[in-house]
N, C-alpha and C positions, 0 to 999 in steps of 0.2 A: 365515412367517419363522422360521428355525431358530435361535432364541436360547434359551440355557439358562435354566433356572429361576433360577439364581443371578443371571444378568444382568438378568432381568426384575425381580427384587427390588431390585437396585442401581439400575435405571432409576427405579423408584418412589421410592426414597430420595433420589436426586439431584434429581428433579423437585420433590419436596416441600420439600427444603432450599433450592432455588433460587427458589421462588415469591415470597418477599419481595423478591428482587433484580430481578425482571422489571418491577415497577412503575416503577422509576426509568428503566429502559431505554425503556419505552413512553412515558414523559413526555418524554424527550430526543427520541425519534422524532417525537412530535407537535410539539414546538417547532421542530425542523428542517424538518418538512413545511410548517409555516406560513411559515418563512423562505423556503423555495423557492417556495411558492405566491405569497407577497407579491412576490418578485422577478419571477416570471413575469407577474404582473399589472402591475407597475410598468413593466416593459420592453415590455409589450404583445406577448407572444408570440402569433403567428398561424399558421394553417395555411399561409400563404404562405412561412413560414420553413422548411417541411419539405422543399422540393423539392431535387432534386439539380442539380448544375451540371457543366459540362465545360470543358476547355481551361484558359485562365488563370483564369477565373472572377472577373474583376473585378466588383466590386459584388455579390458573393454575399451576399444579405441574410440568409440562414440562418446562414452562417459568422459574419457580423458580430454577429448577435443572440446566438449562443452565447457569443462572447467577452464581450459586454456582460453577459449573464446570469451567467456564472461569476464575473466581476469583482464584481458586486453581491452575490451569495450569499456569496462568500468575503471580502468587505470589502477588495478589492484595487483598486488604481488602474487596472489593465489585466489582461487575460487573453488567452491564446493557446490555443484549443481546436481540436485538429485530429485527423482520422483518419489523417493522414500520420505521426503518431507511432506507431511499431511496438510500443512497449512503454513501461513506466514508466522503465526505464533509458535509453531513447532520449530521453525528455523531460528527465530529469535531466542527461544528457550535453549536451543542447542548451543548458541553462542554463550549465553550466560552460564549454563552449567558446564560448558567446556572450559571457560576461562576462570570463573570464580571458585574459590576454595573456602572451607570453613574458617571463619574469622575475618574474611575479606568484607569490604563494604561496597555496596552498589548505591549510586545516587542518580535519581532522575532529575534532569535539569529542565524538563518541560512539564512540571506539575505531575498530577496523577496520570499514570500510563493508561492506555486503552484497557477496556474491561478484562479481556482475556489475559493480558499481561499481568494484571493484578493478582490473578490466581496463581500464576507462575511465581511471582515474587512472594506472595503469601502473607503480607502484613495487613493491608486493608481488606482483603478478601481471602481468608485462610483456605488452603486446599492441601490435601495429602500430597507429599512429595515436593512441596514448594521449596524455594531457596531458603526461606525462613527455617524450615525443618532441618536443613543442612547447615545451619549456623552462619548464614550469610547475613550481614547487617544491611539495613536499608534506610535511606532518607530521601526526601524529595524537596525540590525548590519550587514553591508556587510560582505560577506565571504572574507577571505584573502588567496590567493593562493589556492582556492578551499576547504579551511578548515574553521572551526569556529575560529574567532579571539578571543582566550581565554583571551589575555591581554586586548582586547577592551571591554570585558564584564563589567569591573569595571566602564567604562565610560557611560554605557547605563542602567545598573541596578541601580535604585534609591530606596529610601524608599517608593516611590509611585508606584513602579512597582508591579502590582498585579499578572500578569501571564507572564511567559517567554515561548514562543512557540519554539519548537525544531522540525524541519522537518527531519525525519530520511532518507527518500528517496531523490533522486536528483531532482524530479519534472522535468520540461522541461529545464534542464541545463546539462552541462557536468561535474559538480562537483561530487566527489565521495560521496556515501551514508555514513551515520554514522554507526560505529560499536557500540555494547553495551558498550565497553570500552570508546569510544569517548563520548557517552551520559553520562556515569558516571562521566567523567572528567568535562564536561560542567555543570552538575547539581551541583557537588561539588563546582565549582567556583561561581556559582550563589548564593548558600546557604551561602558561606563564606562572601558574600557582603550583602545579605538580606535573612535571614533564612525564612522569611515569604513569599517570592516570590514563587508562585506555578509553578513548572516546568511541562509543558504539552507537551507530545510527540505525534506528528502525526506519527503513527506507520504503516501507509499504505505501503504495499509491503515488510515489514520487518519481519513479524511473522514467526517464526520457521527457519529463516535463520541461527540463532545461537541457542545455547542451553539455553539462558535466554532472558528475555524481558526487556524493559526499566524500568518498576517499580522495578525490581530487582536491577537495577543500581542506584536507588534513585529517579527516576521520581515520581512525585506525582499522575499523571493521564495520561492516553494514550487512543487513540481511533483508530478504523480502520473499514474496510469494510469486510463483509462476502462473497462478491463475488470476493475478492482477497484471499490472502493466507489462512486464517483460515477456509474458507468455503470449502476448498478442491475440488473445482469445482463441488460440489453437492448442497450446500446451494443455494436456489433460489433467495434470496435477503437478505438485512439486514446489520446491523452493530453492533459494540460493543463499550462499554466504560468500562475501568477498572482502578482501582487505590484506593486512600484513600477513606474510607467509606463515610466520610462527603462530599467529593467533588462529588462522584458518586451520592449521594442522591440529591445534588443540581441540577445535570444535569437531573435527573429523573423528577424533577418538570418542567423543560423546555420541556422535551419530551411530557409529558402529561399535567398536570396542578398543580399549588400549592396545596398541601394537598393530592394529589392523588399519584404522584410519580410512583414508580415501582410496585405498588400493583394491577395494572390492565393493560389490553392490551391483546387482544385475539391472540392465536396462530392459525392464519388462514392458514398458510403454515404448512405442516406436519413437526413436530419437528424432526422426524427421520432424515430428510435430513440435518438438522443442526448438530445433534449429529454425524451422519455418516461422514459428510464432515469434521468435526473437527478431527475425528479419522484418516481419510485419509490425512489430511493436511500436516504432516511432510514429508510423502513420496512424495506427489504431489509437494511440494515446492522443494524437492531435484531434481525432474525431471525438473522443471523449471530452476533451477540453472545450471544443466548440459546443458540444451539447450542454456542458455545465454553464457556459456563458449564456446560452440561449435560455436555460432554465432560470438563471438569475434574472435575466431580463423579463421573462414572463411573470414570475412570481413577485418580483418587486413591483411590477405594474399592477398586480392584483392586490397589493397592499401588505405583503408579507415581508418580514425581515429575512434577508438572505446574506450569506457569507461564503465566499467573497461577493462583493458587488460586481456587476458585469465588467467594469473597467479596472478593477483591482488586479494586481499581479497574482499569479497562480503558482503555488509550490507543490500542488498535488492535483488529482483529477476530481476531487470531491466537491460537491455543491451542497452546502447546508441550508436548510429552509426551516424557519420556526413557524410551525403550523398552529400551535396554541391549544389544540384539543385532541383527545385520543381519537375521536370520531374522524377528524380530518387526517390524522396520521394513517389510520386504517384505510380511509378512502383513497389517499394518495397511492399507497402501495397496491391497492386493488385496481386503481385506474392504470397504473404502469403495467401491472401483470396482464391486464386485459389486452394490451398491445405488445405482448411478448411473443416470440416465435415458438416458444415451448411452454406447455402448461398454461396457455392463455385462458383456459376455462377455470382455472383454480382461483379460489378466493383466499388470499393471505390472511392468517390469523396470528395474533400474538402467542408466543409459546416460550417455555422455559428452555432456552438455548444453552447448551453446555458452555460454562466459562463466563456467564454473564450474571450479574447480580439482579437485574430486572428482566421481566419478560421482554422479548424482542420480536418485532414484526419485520418481515423481509419479503420484498418482491424480487423474485429471482427466476424468471422464465428464461433460463440460459441453457445453451448447448452443453456447457461444462457446469456441473452442479456447483453453485455458489461462486461462480467466476465473476468477480466484481470489476473486471475490465469489460464484461458485457453489461448492457444496460440493466441496472439493478438499483435497489434502494432498500434501506433498512433504518431502524431507529428503535431506541429503548422506550418502553411504555412508562415514561416519567416526564413530568413537567420540565420545560415548556413544550414538550412533544415535537422535538426537532426530527426532521427526516434527513437522511444523508444519501444523496443521489450520486451515483458514480457510473462510469463506463459508457459504452456505446460503440459497437464495432463499426457502425456507420453513422454519420451525422443525420442521414435521412431517417433512420430508425429512431435516433435520439429525439429528434423533433416530434415525431408522431407519438412516441411513448410519453414524452413530457406533456404534450397537449392532452393526452388521455388522463394523466394524473391530475392535471389542472382542472379538467372538466369534472372529474370525480369529486375533487375538493369543492369546486363551485356548487356542485349539486347537493352538498351536505346542508341540511336544514338547521 
């Protein structure tokens, strides 16, 4: 590995400084593993649930067991876990289109949502078939000093506000992610103004970072992707929705069709991969967080702005690094790709990725295409040229890949 002496010294410094932080991460992983294991025992997961099905797949016991298992682990009344979800954005959009009706109002309490969600909503970034075209109103509350403006909630939540969207992760920004305690405080403030407003959490990148999830903090419904945290790097595709039973039922009619809901949908992928990925997820998430802390330590020592700092609390698995130039952003992604297990020979280039306003560059040498619980990085080609690093199935790989990215950035003239 052609890493400079300077980088190897920084590696040792970053690892030594992070050692005390890793104990808490391992404790969280152990608690979450016990929670998953207890749920699997209580729901009596069996090899019979791993089989694939075809056609309408009525009475698919594997599909039904996954729904039951996710609901129990996340403390939800009901869950919808499907390989038919093509992405996290698809799962999130299914919630919004399942619950909202023409004339309803959606409010984002965490500023502008992630780029792909802006096309779903259709106001800042118009797109055919958006909520705007269906007559759903929209407003958003800007963040205040990188945090949700709790006092400002009373000015934006009205008797007409049907859904309040809360994005747990940072998206393409440098603001800190939300903790479960933050989400609980936001939900409580919303409910004190309008108890009927549905609090919906975009939980992508946040699962198993803490020992509880947003519905346990009072959120009505949440959604995420199986090729992020809860898939454990093994689930081949899919997403989930979990929350209040009546709301999850509404989303199921949007996924399939009115009157059909969650009672059909073939398990075309081997369900074992989804069950097994969920079992591994708490450990894999801990590996990703360790890697993120290491990356923050390395790049802060190289003089770059990082968020979070190594010692700051984590609400998701993402590490943001402000690189400052397009050349360094491209180099970072190329360096990470070079030390990937898949397509290590490829050179990432910016491209017009569907759903994004700017060109995006992505390092994704992953076993599952686009799986961001595997070591990967991406960023929009716009100033200040932040890169968003996430994932890492093993801490060992995360360290090597991060050093590869750092060396490539250091080599930019």
